C-alpha positions as CSV (number, residue, x, y, z in Angstrom):
1,M,136.2,327.1,137.8
2,P,133.8,330.4,137.9
3,N,130.2,330.3,137.7
4,N,129.7,332.2,134.2
5,K,125.7,332.1,133.3
6,A,126.3,333.9,130.0
7,A,129.1,331.1,128.9
8,Q,126.1,328.3,129.6
9,G,123.5,330.0,127.0
10,R,121.5,331.2,129.9
11,S,120.5,335.6,130.3
12,V,122.0,337.0,133.1
13,S,119.5,339.4,133.5
14,G,117.2,336.3,134.3
15,A,114.4,337.3,131.9
16,R,112.0,334.5,130.7
17,P,109.4,335.2,128.2
18,E,105.3,335.8,129.7
19,K,103.6,332.7,129.0
20,R,100.0,333.1,127.5
21,T,97.4,332.0,129.9
22,A,94.4,330.0,129.2
23,E,92.5,332.7,129.9
24,D,94.7,334.7,126.9
25,Q,94.6,332.0,124.3
26,P,91.7,331.5,121.8
27,T,89.5,328.4,122.6
28,L,88.7,326.4,119.5
29,K,84.7,327.6,120.6
30,D,86.1,330.8,119.2
31,R,87.6,330.2,116.3
32,L,84.7,328.2,115.0
33,D,82.1,329.7,112.5
34,P,78.9,330.0,114.4
35,G,77.1,328.3,111.2
36,V,79.3,325.2,112.1
37,I,79.4,325.0,115.8
38,Q,75.4,325.1,114.9
39,Q,75.9,321.9,112.9
40,L,77.9,320.3,115.3
41,K,75.3,320.6,118.1
42,A,72.9,319.6,115.6
43,K,75.0,316.3,114.6
44,A,75.2,315.5,118.1
45,A,71.5,315.7,119.8
46,D,70.7,313.6,116.4
47,L,73.5,310.6,117.6
48,K,72.1,311.7,121.2
49,E,68.2,310.8,120.2
50,Q,69.2,307.7,117.6
51,E,71.8,306.2,120.9
52,E,68.4,306.8,123.1
53,A,66.4,304.4,120.5
54,Q,68.9,301.7,119.7
55,E,68.4,301.7,123.8
56,R,65.1,301.5,123.8
57,E,64.2,299.0,121.3
58,R,67.2,296.6,123.0
59,K,65.4,297.2,126.1
60,R,62.1,296.4,124.3
61,Q,63.8,292.8,122.4
62,A,65.2,292.1,126.1
63,A,61.6,291.8,127.4
64,E,60.0,289.9,124.8
65,A,62.9,287.6,125.5
66,R,61.8,287.2,128.6
67,K,58.6,286.8,128.2
68,A,59.4,284.1,125.0
69,E,61.7,282.4,127.4
70,L,58.3,282.2,130.3
71,K,56.0,281.3,128.2
72,R,58.4,278.4,126.9
73,L,59.4,277.2,130.6
74,E,55.2,277.1,131.2
75,N,54.3,274.8,128.9
76,D,58.0,272.7,129.6
77,F,56.6,269.6,132.0
78,E,60.1,268.8,133.6
79,H,60.6,272.9,134.6
80,L,56.6,273.0,135.7
81,L,58.4,269.6,138.4
82,K,61.1,271.2,139.0
83,T,59.7,274.5,140.2
84,S,56.4,273.1,141.7
85,N,56.2,272.4,145.3
86,L,56.5,268.2,145.6
87,N,55.0,268.5,149.6
88,W,51.9,265.8,147.8
89,K,50.2,264.8,151.9
90,K,48.8,268.9,151.2
91,F,46.3,267.7,148.4
92,K,45.1,264.1,150.6
């Protein structure tokens, strides 16, 4: 059985089409209008600022909740008894 590459649908010369490298291909940034890029950057900065504001608000609310819980526990007699030193001999 002869090994005929041409019969298999391949070229005999073995020449392959050149692949384009990543450096040769234009990127999305190259294709976009500079005004659109500026809008996207502004929107990204705005979203980041909003996210940071939400994070600050969440931390503030958590701190307020902890402070309110501590204040509630300070007025709770059961909690004070559990956390106090029960060695009454020191006070004689």
